[in-house]
ZAKOL-381405 format. One line per 4 residues: number of its first residue (from 1); their letters; for each residue x, y, z of C-alpha. Coordinates in steps of 0.1 Angstrom, whole numbers, plus 2048, in hexadecimal, padded with zeros to 3 digits. Layout:
N
NUM = A = X Y Z ~ ...
***
This chain:
151
1 = XXXX = 8BE 7DE 7F7 ~ 8A9 7FF 7FE ~ 899 7EE 81E ~ 87F 7DD 808
5 = XXXX = 884 7BD 81A ~ 86B 7CA 838 ~ 84B 7D0 81D ~ 82F 7B2 81C
9 = XXXX = 82C 7BB 7FA ~ 83E 7CF 7DA ~ 839 7DC 7BC ~ 84F 7E2 7A0
13 = XXXX = 849 7FC 785 ~ 849 7ED 760 ~ 872 7F2 75F ~ 873 7DA 77B
17 = XXXX = 87D 7F6 794 ~ 86B 7F1 7B6 ~ 859 812 7BA ~ 83B 808 7D8
21 = XXXX = 844 7F5 7FA ~ 822 7E8 80E ~ 821 7DF 831 ~ 7FC 7CF 83A
25 = XXXX = 7F2 7D2 85D ~ 7D2 7C0 86B ~ 7C9 7D8 882 ~ 7A3 7EA 87D
29 = XXXX = 79B 809 884 ~ 7BE 81C 882 ~ 7C5 843 881 ~ 7D8 857 86C
33 = XXXX = 7EC 85F 890 ~ 7F0 835 890 ~ 7FC 837 86F ~ 819 854 874
37 = XXXX = 821 83F 891 ~ 828 821 882 ~ 83A 832 866 ~ 851 846 87B
41 = XXXX = 85E 827 88C ~ 86A 818 869 ~ 87B 839 864 ~ 88C 83A 886
45 = XXXX = 898 819 882 ~ 8A6 81F 85E ~ 88E 804 850 ~ 878 819 83C
49 = XXXX = 875 80A 818 ~ 888 822 7FE ~ 86F 825 7E5 ~ 85A 841 7D7
53 = XXXX = 839 833 7E7 ~ 832 824 807 ~ 80F 817 80F ~ 806 80B 832
57 = XXXX = 7E8 7F2 82A ~ 7CD 7EA 845 ~ 7AC 7D9 842 ~ 795 7FD 843
61 = XXXX = 7B2 818 83D ~ 7CE 81A 823 ~ 7E8 834 829 ~ 800 83D 80E
65 = XXXX = 820 852 812 ~ 834 85D 7EF ~ 858 868 7F6 ~ 868 87E 7DF
69 = XXXX = 889 87C 7F7 ~ 893 861 813 ~ 87B 865 82E ~ 88E 875 850
73 = XXXX = 871 882 867 ~ 84D 877 876 ~ 837 880 850 ~ 811 87A 84E
77 = XXXX = 806 868 832 ~ 801 877 810 ~ 7DD 868 80C ~ 7C8 852 826
81 = XXXX = 7A7 843 816 ~ 790 826 81D ~ 798 809 807 ~ 777 7F9 80B
85 = XXXX = 769 806 7E8 ~ 787 7F7 7D3 ~ 78A 7D1 7EB ~ 765 7D0 7EF
89 = XXXX = 767 7B0 7DA ~ 77D 79F 7F5 ~ 76C 7AA 816 ~ 750 793 812
93 = XXXX = 76B 775 816 ~ 772 77F 838 ~ 766 78E 859 ~ 773 7A8 86E
97 = XXXX = 78B 793 875 ~ 7A8 78D 85A ~ 7CB 77B 85B ~ 7E6 794 84F
101 = XXXX = 7F0 777 836 ~ 7C8 77C 826 ~ 7CB 7A0 828 ~ 7EC 79F 815
105 = XXXX = 7DF 788 7FA ~ 7C1 7A1 7F8 ~ 7D7 7C5 7F4 ~ 7EE 7AC 7DB
109 = XXXX = 7D0 7A6 7C7 ~ 7C3 7C7 7C4 ~ 7E5 7D3 7BF ~ 7EA 7B7 7A2
113 = XXXX = 7C8 7C4 791 ~ 7D2 7E9 792 ~ 7F6 7E1 782 ~ 7E3 7CC 767
117 = XXXX = 7C2 7D7 762 ~ 7C3 7FD 76B ~ 7AA 811 77D ~ 788 803 77C
121 = XXXX = 768 81A 773 ~ 75C 812 796 ~ 774 824 7A9 ~ 765 847 7B9
125 = XXXX = 777 868 7B2 ~ 78B 868 7D5 ~ 796 847 7CA ~ 7A2 852 7AB
129 = XXXX = 7B6 871 7BB ~ 7C7 858 7D1 ~ 7D3 843 7B5 ~ 7D5 859 79A
133 = XXXX = 7DE 87B 7AC ~ 7F8 86A 7C3 ~ 80D 85A 7A2 ~ 806 837 7B3
137 = XXXX = 7F2 82D 794 ~ 80C 838 778 ~ 82A 82D 78C ~ 81D 80B 78E
141 = XXXX = 809 804 76D ~ 818 7E9 75A ~ 829 7DD 777 ~ 829 7C2 790
145 = XXXX = 823 7B8 7B2 ~ 83A 79E 7C8 ~ 829 792 7EA ~ 845 78C 802
149 = XXX = 84A 766 80D ~ 84A 761 82D ~ 869 74B 838
***
């Protein structure tokens, strides 16, 4: 199953292949070192989803890894970005504390809009580089996002 069952959200491309696995964590003020450690645990346990893109999403930082092959060691994220500019319309709805379930819905809504509406004109050049330069936007365009339902 490519270990995608550990993901909170998966995104399928227009050919219905899973290309992005998203893990959501509600921790604030994370660092790249923290994200590397989080990622490494999944690598060591053999539970890292085997997909082209892996996104670790926190309320104030997104970490994106692009996989060209099966990850076998600690790797820094290829892209690190403050998601506030493209999630700002959702941020007025919650304070500094947000449940994981709510954050999953916010991230899924953003991904769903990106998949169906494309890149909006209000994104900065850095944000566009992250989405387009990584290849993520092309990979998910025309696809669909799927939230893992709690058992």
